[in-house]
N, C-alpha and C positions, 0 to 999 in steps of 0.2 A: 114461195113457189116450191112445188114438190115434183119429184120425178114420177112419170106415169107408170101405171101398172101394165106389164106386158105379158100377163098370164095367157091371154087369148088373142094377142095381136102383135105385130112387129111395129115398133116405133123407130123412126130414123133420127139419129143424132148426127148433125153435120159437123165435120171437123173444123172447117173454116169457110165462111161465106165471103164471096168477093163483094162486100157491101159497097166498096168505093165505086163500083161500076153497075150496080143493080138498079133496075127501074122500080117504080112504085108497084107495078104488078108482080115483080119478082120478090120484093119485100113481103107483099101480102101472101104470095104462094109459100115462101119459106116459113113465115110465121104460122101458117095454118096447116102445113104438111110436116114440119119437123118438130121434134120435141124440144130441140135447142141446138146450141152450137158453142164454140169457144173462139177466142181471139178476135173479138169485135169491140169497137169503141163504145163508149157510153151512149153517144148520139145514135149509133146504129142499133144498139140494144133497145133504146127507147122507141125507135121507129118500128122495130119488130114487135115490141110489146103493145104498140098502139093497135095492132091487128090481133094480137093474142097475148093477154096480160100474163099468162102462165108460162110464156116462152123462157126457157132456161138458158143462161149464159155462164160459162165457166171461164175463169181467168187462167192464163197459161204461164207457168213457170217451170223451170227445171227443178225436180224434187230434191236432188242431192248434189247439185252442181251450180256453178256460176259461169254464165256465158261470157265470152270475151269477144272474139271476132273470127271470121273464117280463116282457115289455114291453107297454106300452099302445100306442094308435094313434099317439102322438107319439114313439115309440121311447124312452120313459122306462122304465127297469127298476124297475117298481113292483109286480110280481106275485109269485107264489110262487117260492121258491128252486129252482134246478136241483139235483137230488140224485143221489147215487151210493151204492152199497152198500159198507160196510166191516164185514165179519163178519156179524153179524145185524142191523145198523142201517143205516138210510138217513140220510146226512149231507149237509150242504151241500157242493157242489163248490167254491164260492168260499171260499178260506181266510181271508178277512177283509181289509179295506182296509189294515190295518197290515202284513199279512204279505206282500202282493204287492210285487214290485220293478218299477220302471218299465222296466227293461231286458228284462223278460220279454215285454213286449207288442210286437207288430209295429206299427210306426208308418207311416202313410201321410199325406203332406202335413202332417207334424208332429203327428199325433194318433193315439191308440189307435184301432183299428178294431173297431167293435161291430156284430154282426149282430142286427138288430132282431127279425125273426120268431123266430129260434132262441135269442135271449137269451144270446149269448156273445161274448167278445172273441177275436180272432185273435191267436195268440201268435208270438213270434219264435223259430222252430225252431233257428236258429243260435246262440242265446244260451246260453252255458254254464250260467248260473244257472238258467234255465228248464229246460234238459235235466236237470240234476242234481235239482232239486226235483221235477219231474214224474215222472221215472223212479223215484225213491225212493218217492214216494207210491204209484205204480202197483204196484211190486213188493211193498210192504207190504200193500196192499189185496188183491192176488191171493193172497198167503200166507194172509191172514186169511179170505178167502172160499173157499179151497181150489179155486181156478180152474185151468183148463187153458190159458188164454191170454187175450189182450186183444182185444176188438172195439173198434177205434179208429174212432169214427164221424166222418163228414164229412171224409174225408181226400182231398179233391179240391182243385184250384187254386181259391182263394176266389172269384174273380169268375165262375166257372162256376155258382155258386149264385145268380147274379143280382146284378150290381154295385149295383143300386138298393136292395138289401136291407141294405146296409152304411152306416154313418155313420163317417167320410165315405164317399161313394160310391167304389167301386173302378172301374178302367177297364173299359169295355165289351169292347174288344179291344186287347190290348197284348202282342205276341209276346215282348218283353223281360221284362216282368213275369211272364208265364206260364212262360217258360223258367227264370227265376231261382227261382220258387216250386217248380217241379218239381225243381230241384237241391236246394233246401232239404229237401223231403220225402225224397228219396233219401238224403241225408246223415243226416237224422234217423233214418230207418229203420236205417241202418248202426249208428248209435249205440245205438238201442234193442236191436237184435239182440245187440250186445256186452254190454249189461246183462242181457238175458234169458238169454244163454249156453245156448240150446237147451232150457231148462227150460220156457219158456212160448211159445205161438204168438202171432205178431204178425199180426192179421187186420184190416186197415183196410177201411172202407166206401169203395169207389172210385166210387160213384155208378153211372150208367147206362152209362158208357164209350162214349158216342155223340158226343162232341165231336171232330170230325175233326182239329182243330188241336192237340189235347192232346199235349204233348211228354213226358209223364211216363214214367219208367222204374221199373216195379214189379218188376223182376227179383229184388230182395232181400227181398220180403215172404214170409211163410210161406203166406199165402192172402189171400183177399179176399171181401168181399160185393159182389155186383153187384146194386145196387138198381134197381127197375123192370126186372127181367129179362124179356125177350121182349115187353114192352109197357109202356105208361104205367100201365095198370090200368083195371078196370071197362069193358072193351070198347074202350079207346082204344089202338089198335095203332100201332106205329112205322111211319114211312115205310120201305119195303123197304131203302133204302140204309142207314138208321140201324140197322135190325135186323141187316143183314149185317155192319156194322162192329162192333156189340156182340158178335155171335156169333164173329167172327174173333178179337176180343180175348179173349173168354172161353175159346175153344179154345186160344189161345196160353198162357193161364194153366194150363189143365189139362195141356197137353202138357209144360209145364215142371215138372209135379209139384206144382203149388200146390193148396191147399185152395180150393174155390170154393163159397160159399153164395149161391144164386140166390134173391133175394127179389122176390116179385111181389104184386100187389094185385088179383087178378081178382074179378069178381062171383061170390060163392060159389054162387049159383044158376045160373050160366051154365056148364053142363058142357062145352060145346065150347071155351069160352075157357080153362077150367081144363086141358083136355086139350092145347090148343095150347101153353100154358106148360109 
């Protein structure tokens, strides 16, 4: 299955369908009106493709992190487990305390780095053990799910998500740290592309692409999601300089032949905002 050409039309890619409560008519509508979606079980994917064989489905995983469970206000992981799809089941992303290896984790100031709001650990992308474990898991899951590729979420330099969101805190601004992480991501993408061997698409979430100091080289991805495309959402528009930077970077991706999924959060009742996006 291939991604559709959007030279002369808008195609909708749905982030997640509520397939557990959809009627037959809704399955038919989704299959014939959307290019694809992510985060659905194999059974749901087959049902959608019974109406449209080319319907695309992406697997969802964190691109450079390992999810644990929701955190409380004190950053203690005490909530519900972070879950992913394997075949027709939702399973815990965390493989168990006994299964994880310390070398898999990125360490800063001698400690694992935990993201409190998003309940995951940042992983060491250069570690051979982590690469081997993670890629084997993802390949098996995509086969079980009958996916067309991987949506690798949160694939930006970590301190761009807010250094205060991590324990320990990451640096606010550190050109060396950011350049090193950009090289990690590029090398990790090369490794994953070698494992995918052209069978699956590697489509990371690159965020809003409006950090002017970002040194990342995304030339080796198959595509990307640009989150907060055209605006922050709900009537909160970018500063014109940020909008221009995002558009130039997005255009560079499309001119290089990359898949681009533009994700926005407009007020559904604001027609002018929706048309702007």
